[in-house]
N, C-alpha and C positions, 0 to 999 in steps of 0.2 A: 606728913602734910601731903606727901608725893602719891600717896593711896586714897588721896580725897581729890583729887585731881588738880592741884594746885601744880603749876609749871611752873614758878619762877619764885622759890622763896628765898629774900633779903634777911641780912643779919649785917647790925653793926657791932663794932669791935673796936677795942680798946689797945690792944695789941694784938700782936701775930699768933700768940699760942692762944688768945681768946678766939681770933679769926680761923684755927685751927679745927679747933672744938665745934666752933659754929658751922663748920663745912663738915665735919663728919657725922653731924647728929642732922644734916641733908639740904641746908643751908646751899644755895647756886652761886650766889654773890654775896660776898662779904665787903661791908665798905667800912674805912678806918676816916672817920670825920675830924680825929681831933688830928694824927697826923698828915691828913692832906690838907685841912687848911692851917696847919704851922707849917710847910713847904710855902705856899701860898702865901702866907702872910711875911714870910723872910725873902721873897721875892718883890714884894711888894714894900716891905720898908727900906728897901734900897735907894727909894725914889726913884728908879730907872724905869721901871712899868709903873702904869696907872689901872690896870687889870691880867691876871695871868690866870689861866688851865692849864694843868699837865693831867696827861692822859699814864695812865699805864705803861704803855709802852716808850716812854721815851720822846714823847712827843708832844708840843704845847703852842698855845694859841695865846697871842699876848698882847694888849694895847699898851704902847709906849709911848713914847714922845718923839716927834719926828727930828732927828739929826740933823745939826746945822748945813752937812754937805746936799741936803736932798731941798731944802730949799728955793721954789724960786722953779726947780726943775720939773718935768713931768714925770709921771711913774716909769714908763720907757730910761729919759733920760736918768736918772736915779741907778736903775740897773740891779735895784736890790738882791735880785735872786740872783746875777751872776756873781757879783761881791762879796755875796755874804751868805748863799747857799738855802736863805729864805724866801718862800716867794709874800710880796705884798697883798695881803686878802682886799685893804681897800684904806681909805681915811674918814675919820670922822673930824670933823671939824665942829668948831663949838656954835651951836642952836642951830645945826643942818642936818639934815637928812645923812645917812650914810652914802660914802660913794665908794661904789663896789670897783673893783681894779679893773683900769680902762687906762688904756697906755697914754692916752691923751689927759689923763686927769693931772690938773698938778698939785704939788704940796707947795704948802706955806707952811712959813713960821705958825707955830702951835697948834698947829693940826696934831691928830694921833694917829699912828697908822698903827694898823691892824697887821700882825704876821705870823706867821707859822710855819712850825719844822723840830729840830730836835731838841730840848731842852737849851743844849747847849750851844747852839748858835742862835736860840732867842736871845740866851742871857747875852752873850757875846755884843749883837744887835742892841739889846738895850742898852749895853753899857756905854757906847758911841757918845749918847745924850749928853 
């Protein structure tokens, strides 16, 4: 395929052995949808996260319920980055547009928070709910 000028060759694999074979025959990118979906579902079934995406390098972005300790506080007052080591990207409030991270934005009960960081820290933060 490379000889035909294809710059990016993608392959789907069921396991690492299958993935290595795909790489040997020229695949530039190998995806493991079953394994990736399994990890995602494992995070979601705990009931702590509403949505979860994990990247290869241990970075995760999650939508999680706002912990009680943040209710009635602004993003700045909640100080999530300092306390938990993860940045608060924004707030998703039911039937409203996404609220981007602004120091003065207030977190309310029922809000969903969008956070990012290492998978371990995102998991720890989601466990607060």
